[in-house]
C-alpha positions as a Markdown table, in Angstrom:
| # | Residue | x | y | z |
|---|---|---|---|---|
| 1 | Unk | 0.0 | 0.0 | 0.0 |
| 2 | Unk | 1.1 | 3.6 | -0.7 |
| 3 | Unk | -0.6 | 6.8 | 0.1 |
| 4 | Unk | -1.0 | 10.2 | -1.5 |
| 5 | Unk | -0.9 | 13.4 | 0.4 |
| 6 | Unk | -4.3 | 15.2 | 0.6 |
| 7 | Unk | -3.3 | 17.5 | -2.3 |
| 8 | Unk | -2.3 | 14.3 | -4.3 |
| 9 | Unk | 1.2 | 15.9 | -5.0 |
| 10 | Unk | 3.4 | 13.4 | -3.1 |
| 11 | Unk | 3.5 | 9.6 | -2.7 |
| 12 | Unk | 4.1 | 8.4 | 0.8 |
| 13 | Unk | 5.1 | 5.0 | 2.2 |
| 14 | Unk | 3.0 | 3.2 | 4.9 |
| 15 | Unk | 5.1 | 5.0 | 7.6 |
| 16 | Unk | 4.5 | 8.4 | 6.0 |
| 17 | Unk | 7.9 | 8.9 | 4.4 |
| 18 | Unk | 8.0 | 10.3 | 0.8 |
| 19 | Unk | 8.6 | 7.5 | -1.7 |
| 20 | Unk | 11.4 | 7.6 | -4.2 |
| 21 | Unk | 10.4 | 8.0 | -7.9 |
| 22 | Unk | 11.5 | 4.4 | -8.6 |
| 23 | Unk | 9.1 | 3.0 | -6.0 |
| 24 | Unk | 6.0 | 4.4 | -7.8 |
| 25 | Unk | 4.6 | 2.4 | -10.7 |
| 26 | Unk | 3.4 | 3.9 | -14.0 |
| 27 | Unk | -0.2 | 2.9 | -13.1 |
| 28 | Unk | 0.1 | 4.7 | -9.8 |
| 29 | Unk | 1.2 | 7.8 | -11.6 |
| 30 | Unk | -1.9 | 7.7 | -13.8 |
| 31 | Unk | -4.0 | 7.5 | -10.7 |
| 32 | Unk | -2.1 | 10.4 | -9.2 |
| 33 | Unk | -2.8 | 12.5 | -12.4 |
| 34 | Unk | -6.5 | 11.6 | -12.0 |
| 35 | Unk | -6.6 | 13.0 | -8.5 |
| 36 | Unk | -4.6 | 16.1 | -9.4 |
| 37 | Unk | -7.0 | 16.8 | -12.3 |
| 38 | Unk | -10.1 | 16.0 | -10.2 |
| 39 | Unk | -9.0 | 18.2 | -7.3 |
| 40 | Unk | -8.3 | 21.1 | -9.7 |
| 41 | Unk | -11.5 | 20.5 | -11.6 |
| 42 | Unk | -9.4 | 20.4 | -14.8 |
| 43 | Unk | -11.5 | 18.7 | -17.4 |
| 44 | Unk | -8.8 | 18.8 | -20.1 |
| 45 | Unk | -6.3 | 17.1 | -17.9 |
| 46 | Unk | -9.0 | 14.6 | -16.8 |
| 47 | Unk | -10.0 | 13.8 | -20.4 |
| 48 | Unk | -6.3 | 13.2 | -21.4 |
| 49 | Unk | -6.4 | 10.2 | -19.1 |
| 50 | Unk | -9.1 | 8.4 | -21.1 |
| 51 | Unk | -9.3 | 6.9 | -24.6 |
| 52 | Unk | -12.2 | 6.5 | -27.1 |
| 53 | Unk | -13.1 | 3.1 | -25.6 |
| 54 | Unk | -12.7 | 3.9 | -21.9 |
| 55 | Unk | -15.6 | 3.3 | -19.5 |
| 56 | Unk | -16.7 | 4.7 | -16.2 |
| 57 | Unk | -19.1 | 2.7 | -14.1 |
| 58 | Unk | -20.8 | 3.7 | -10.9 |
| 59 | Unk | -22.4 | 0.4 | -9.8 |
| 60 | Unk | -24.1 | 1.6 | -6.6 |
| 61 | Unk | -27.0 | 4.1 | -7.1 |
| 62 | Unk | -29.8 | 5.8 | -5.3 |
| 63 | Unk | -32.5 | 3.2 | -6.5 |
| 64 | Unk | -30.7 | 0.4 | -4.7 |
| 65 | Unk | -30.5 | -1.7 | -7.9 |
| 66 | Unk | -27.1 | -3.1 | -8.9 |
| 67 | Unk | -27.9 | -5.2 | -12.0 |
| 68 | Unk | -26.3 | -4.2 | -15.3 |
| 69 | Unk | -28.3 | -1.5 | -17.0 |
| 70 | Unk | -29.7 | -0.1 | -13.7 |
| 71 | Unk | -26.6 | 1.9 | -12.8 |
| 72 | Unk | -24.7 | 4.8 | -14.4 |
| 73 | Unk | -22.2 | 3.9 | -17.1 |
| 74 | Unk | -20.3 | 6.3 | -19.3 |
| 75 | Unk | -18.6 | 4.8 | -22.4 |
| 76 | Unk | -16.3 | 6.7 | -24.7 |
| 77 | Unk | -14.9 | 10.2 | -24.7 |
| 78 | Unk | -18.2 | 12.0 | -25.4 |
| 79 | Unk | -20.1 | 10.4 | -22.5 |
| 80 | Unk | -17.2 | 10.7 | -20.1 |
| 81 | Unk | -16.6 | 14.4 | -21.1 |
| 82 | Unk | -20.3 | 15.2 | -20.5 |
| 83 | Unk | -20.3 | 13.4 | -17.1 |
| 84 | Unk | -17.1 | 15.2 | -16.1 |
| 85 | Unk | -18.4 | 18.6 | -17.1 |
| 86 | Unk | -21.7 | 18.1 | -15.3 |
| 87 | Unk | -19.9 | 16.9 | -12.2 |
| 88 | Unk | -17.6 | 19.9 | -12.2 |
| 89 | Unk | -20.5 | 22.3 | -12.7 |
| 90 | Unk | -22.3 | 20.8 | -9.6 |
| 91 | Unk | -19.2 | 20.6 | -7.4 |
| 92 | Unk | -17.7 | 23.7 | -6.0 |
| 93 | Unk | -14.6 | 23.4 | -3.8 |
| 94 | Unk | -13.0 | 20.0 | -4.0 |
| 95 | Unk | -10.9 | 18.2 | -1.3 |
| 96 | Unk | -9.7 | 14.7 | -0.5 |
| 97 | Unk | -8.0 | 12.9 | 2.4 |
| 98 | Unk | -6.9 | 9.5 | 3.4 |
| 99 | Unk | -6.0 | 8.6 | -0.2 |
| 100 | Unk | -4.6 | 5.0 | -0.1 |
| 101 | Unk | -3.5 | 3.1 | -3.2 |
| 102 | Unk | -3.5 | -0.7 | -3.3 |
| 103 | Unk | -1.7 | -2.2 | -6.4 |
| 104 | Unk | -3.0 | -5.6 | -7.5 |
| 105 | Unk | -0.4 | -8.1 | -8.6 |
| 106 | Unk | 0.5 | -7.4 | -12.2 |
| 107 | Unk | 0.4 | -3.7 | -11.5 |
| 108 | Unk | -2.2 | -2.4 | -13.9 |
| 109 | Unk | -5.1 | -2.5 | -11.5 |
| 110 | Unk | -5.1 | 0.0 | -8.7 |
| 111 | Unk | -7.7 | 0.2 | -5.9 |
| 112 | Unk | -8.0 | 3.5 | -4.1 |
| 113 | Unk | -9.7 | 4.2 | -0.8 |
| 114 | Unk | -10.3 | 7.9 | 0.0 |
| 115 | Unk | -12.6 | 10.5 | 1.6 |
| 116 | Unk | -14.1 | 13.3 | -0.4 |
| 117 | Unk | -14.7 | 16.7 | 1.0 |
| 118 | Unk | -16.7 | 18.9 | -1.4 |
| 119 | Unk | -18.7 | 22.1 | -1.1 |
| 120 | Unk | -21.3 | 21.9 | -3.8 |
| 121 | Unk | -21.9 | 24.9 | -6.1 |
| 122 | Unk | -25.1 | 25.3 | -4.2 |
| 123 | Unk | -23.1 | 25.8 | -0.9 |
| 124 | Unk | -24.2 | 22.4 | 0.5 |
| 125 | Unk | -21.4 | 20.3 | 2.1 |
| 126 | Unk | -20.9 | 16.9 | 0.7 |
| 127 | Unk | -18.7 | 14.3 | 2.4 |
| 128 | Unk | -18.4 | 10.8 | 1.2 |
| 129 | Unk | -16.1 | 7.8 | 1.4 |
| 130 | Unk | -14.9 | 6.2 | -1.9 |
| 131 | Unk | -13.4 | 3.1 | -3.3 |
| 132 | Unk | -12.2 | 3.3 | -6.9 |
| 133 | Unk | -11.0 | 0.6 | -9.2 |
| 134 | Unk | -8.7 | 1.8 | -11.9 |
| 135 | Unk | -7.8 | -0.5 | -14.8 |
| 136 | Unk | -4.8 | 1.1 | -16.5 |
| 137 | Unk | -3.7 | 0.2 | -20.0 |
| 138 | Unk | -1.0 | 2.0 | -22.0 |
| 139 | Unk | -0.8 | 4.9 | -19.6 |
| 140 | Unk | -4.5 | 5.6 | -19.7 |
| 141 | Unk | -7.6 | 4.6 | -17.7 |
| 142 | Unk | -9.3 | 1.8 | -19.6 |
| 143 | Unk | -12.0 | 1.4 | -17.0 |
| 144 | Unk | -12.9 | 3.2 | -13.8 |
| 145 | Unk | -15.4 | 1.9 | -11.3 |
| 146 | Unk | -16.4 | 4.3 | -8.5 |
| 147 | Unk | -18.1 | 3.0 | -5.4 |
| 148 | Unk | -19.5 | 5.3 | -2.7 |
| 149 | Unk | -22.5 | 5.8 | -0.4 |
| 150 | Unk | -25.3 | 6.6 | -3.0 |
| 151 | Unk | -27.7 | 8.1 | -0.5 |
| 152 | Unk | -25.1 | 10.7 | 0.6 |
| 153 | Unk | -24.3 | 11.4 | -3.1 |
| 154 | Unk | -27.9 | 11.5 | -4.1 |
| 155 | Unk | -28.8 | 14.1 | -1.4 |
| 156 | Unk | -25.8 | 16.3 | -2.4 |
| 157 | Unk | -26.6 | 16.1 | -6.2 |
| 158 | Unk | -30.4 | 16.3 | -5.7 |
| 159 | Unk | -31.1 | 12.9 | -7.1 |
| 160 | Unk | -34.2 | 10.8 | -6.1 |
| 161 | Unk | -33.5 | 8.3 | -3.3 |
| 162 | Unk | -35.3 | 4.9 | -3.5 |
| 163 | Unk | -36.9 | 2.7 | -6.1 |
| 164 | Unk | -37.2 | 4.2 | -9.6 |
Protein backbone atom coordinates (compact mmCIF):
# COMPACT_ATOMS: atom_id res chain seq x y z
CA UNK A 1 0.00 0.00 0.00
CA UNK A 2 1.07 3.56 -0.72
CA UNK A 3 -0.58 6.85 0.13
CA UNK A 4 -1.00 10.20 -1.53
CA UNK A 5 -0.92 13.45 0.40
CA UNK A 6 -4.31 15.19 0.59
CA UNK A 7 -3.32 17.46 -2.33
CA UNK A 8 -2.26 14.33 -4.34
CA UNK A 9 1.16 15.87 -4.98
CA UNK A 10 3.37 13.39 -3.10
CA UNK A 11 3.46 9.61 -2.71
CA UNK A 12 4.08 8.36 0.82
CA UNK A 13 5.06 4.99 2.23
CA UNK A 14 2.98 3.23 4.87
CA UNK A 15 5.06 4.95 7.57
CA UNK A 16 4.51 8.39 6.00
CA UNK A 17 7.92 8.91 4.40
CA UNK A 18 8.01 10.29 0.83
CA UNK A 19 8.60 7.55 -1.75
CA UNK A 20 11.44 7.56 -4.22
CA UNK A 21 10.45 7.97 -7.89
CA UNK A 22 11.53 4.37 -8.64
CA UNK A 23 9.09 3.04 -6.02
CA UNK A 24 6.01 4.43 -7.80
CA UNK A 25 4.57 2.39 -10.68
CA UNK A 26 3.42 3.92 -13.98
CA UNK A 27 -0.17 2.90 -13.14
CA UNK A 28 0.06 4.69 -9.78
CA UNK A 29 1.25 7.81 -11.65
CA UNK A 30 -1.89 7.68 -13.82
CA UNK A 31 -4.02 7.51 -10.67
CA UNK A 32 -2.09 10.45 -9.22
CA UNK A 33 -2.77 12.49 -12.38
CA UNK A 34 -6.47 11.58 -12.04
CA UNK A 35 -6.61 12.96 -8.49
CA UNK A 36 -4.59 16.07 -9.37
CA UNK A 37 -6.98 16.83 -12.26
CA UNK A 38 -10.11 16.04 -10.20
CA UNK A 39 -9.05 18.25 -7.29
CA UNK A 40 -8.26 21.09 -9.70
CA UNK A 41 -11.52 20.47 -11.64
CA UNK A 42 -9.37 20.40 -14.77
CA UNK A 43 -11.54 18.75 -17.43
CA UNK A 44 -8.82 18.80 -20.11
CA UNK A 45 -6.30 17.06 -17.85
CA UNK A 46 -8.98 14.58 -16.80
CA UNK A 47 -9.98 13.75 -20.38
CA UNK A 48 -6.34 13.23 -21.37
CA UNK A 49 -6.37 10.16 -19.09
CA UNK A 50 -9.07 8.38 -21.13
CA UNK A 51 -9.30 6.87 -24.62
CA UNK A 52 -12.19 6.48 -27.07
CA UNK A 53 -13.05 3.08 -25.56
CA UNK A 54 -12.68 3.94 -21.87
CA UNK A 55 -15.59 3.27 -19.50
CA UNK A 56 -16.67 4.73 -16.16
CA UNK A 57 -19.13 2.67 -14.10
CA UNK A 58 -20.85 3.69 -10.88
CA UNK A 59 -22.38 0.37 -9.76
CA UNK A 60 -24.14 1.61 -6.60
CA UNK A 61 -27.00 4.05 -7.10
CA UNK A 62 -29.83 5.78 -5.31
CA UNK A 63 -32.46 3.24 -6.48
CA UNK A 64 -30.69 0.39 -4.70
CA UNK A 65 -30.53 -1.66 -7.92
CA UNK A 66 -27.15 -3.08 -8.94
CA UNK A 67 -27.86 -5.21 -12.01
CA UNK A 68 -26.28 -4.18 -15.29
CA UNK A 69 -28.30 -1.46 -16.97
CA UNK A 70 -29.66 -0.15 -13.66
CA UNK A 71 -26.61 1.93 -12.75
CA UNK A 72 -24.75 4.80 -14.37
CA UNK A 73 -22.23 3.86 -17.06
CA UNK A 74 -20.35 6.27 -19.32
CA UNK A 75 -18.63 4.79 -22.39
CA UNK A 76 -16.31 6.66 -24.72
CA UNK A 77 -14.92 10.17 -24.65
CA UNK A 78 -18.19 11.97 -25.45
CA UNK A 79 -20.11 10.43 -22.53
CA UNK A 80 -17.17 10.70 -20.13
CA UNK A 81 -16.63 14.35 -21.11
CA UNK A 82 -20.29 15.21 -20.49
CA UNK A 83 -20.27 13.39 -17.14
CA UNK A 84 -17.05 15.19 -16.11
CA UNK A 85 -18.39 18.62 -17.13
CA UNK A 86 -21.70 18.08 -15.32
CA UNK A 87 -19.90 16.91 -12.17
CA UNK A 88 -17.56 19.89 -12.23
CA UNK A 89 -20.49 22.29 -12.66
CA UNK A 90 -22.30 20.83 -9.62
CA UNK A 91 -19.22 20.56 -7.42
CA UNK A 92 -17.69 23.67 -5.96
CA UNK A 93 -14.61 23.43 -3.77
CA UNK A 94 -12.97 20.00 -3.96
CA UNK A 95 -10.91 18.23 -1.35
CA UNK A 96 -9.75 14.71 -0.51
CA UNK A 97 -8.04 12.94 2.35
CA UNK A 98 -6.89 9.50 3.43
CA UNK A 99 -5.96 8.56 -0.16
CA UNK A 100 -4.61 4.99 -0.07
CA UNK A 101 -3.52 3.11 -3.19
CA UNK A 102 -3.48 -0.68 -3.35
CA UNK A 103 -1.71 -2.19 -6.35
CA UNK A 104 -3.00 -5.56 -7.52
CA UNK A 105 -0.43 -8.14 -8.61
CA UNK A 106 0.54 -7.39 -12.20
CA UNK A 107 0.42 -3.67 -11.47
CA UNK A 108 -2.20 -2.43 -13.93
CA UNK A 109 -5.14 -2.48 -11.52
CA UNK A 110 -5.11 -0.01 -8.65
CA UNK A 111 -7.72 0.17 -5.90
CA UNK A 112 -8.00 3.48 -4.07
CA UNK A 113 -9.73 4.23 -0.79
CA UNK A 114 -10.32 7.89 -0.01
CA UNK A 115 -12.59 10.46 1.55
CA UNK A 116 -14.09 13.31 -0.43
CA UNK A 117 -14.70 16.74 1.04
CA UNK A 118 -16.73 18.86 -1.36
CA UNK A 119 -18.70 22.06 -1.06
CA UNK A 120 -21.28 21.87 -3.84
CA UNK A 121 -21.87 24.88 -6.10
CA UNK A 122 -25.12 25.34 -4.15
CA UNK A 123 -23.11 25.76 -0.93
CA UNK A 124 -24.20 22.38 0.46
CA UNK A 125 -21.43 20.33 2.08
CA UNK A 126 -20.89 16.87 0.66
CA UNK A 127 -18.72 14.31 2.45
CA UNK A 128 -18.43 10.75 1.23
CA UNK A 129 -16.14 7.77 1.37
CA UNK A 130 -14.94 6.22 -1.89
CA UNK A 131 -13.42 3.09 -3.31
CA UNK A 132 -12.17 3.32 -6.89
CA UNK A 133 -10.98 0.55 -9.16
CA UNK A 134 -8.67 1.81 -11.91
CA UNK A 135 -7.79 -0.54 -14.78
CA UNK A 136 -4.81 1.07 -16.50
CA UNK A 137 -3.69 0.20 -20.01
CA UNK A 138 -0.98 1.98 -22.00
CA UNK A 139 -0.79 4.87 -19.56
CA UNK A 140 -4.52 5.61 -19.71
CA UNK A 141 -7.62 4.65 -17.74
CA UNK A 142 -9.31 1.80 -19.60
CA UNK A 143 -12.02 1.37 -16.96
CA UNK A 144 -12.88 3.19 -13.77
CA UNK A 145 -15.39 1.88 -11.26
CA UNK A 146 -16.38 4.30 -8.53
CA UNK A 147 -18.08 3.04 -5.37
CA UNK A 148 -19.51 5.32 -2.68
CA UNK A 149 -22.54 5.80 -0.45
CA UNK A 150 -25.26 6.56 -3.03
CA UNK A 151 -27.66 8.08 -0.49
CA UNK A 152 -25.10 10.67 0.59
CA UNK A 153 -24.29 11.42 -3.07
CA UNK A 154 -27.94 11.52 -4.13
CA UNK A 155 -28.78 14.07 -1.45
CA UNK A 156 -25.82 16.27 -2.44
CA UNK A 157 -26.62 16.14 -6.17
CA UNK A 158 -30.41 16.33 -5.75
CA UNK A 159 -31.14 12.86 -7.14
CA UNK A 160 -34.19 10.80 -6.09
CA UNK A 161 -33.48 8.28 -3.33
CA UNK A 162 -35.27 4.90 -3.46
CA UNK A 163 -36.85 2.67 -6.11
CA UNK A 164 -37.18 4.20 -9.57
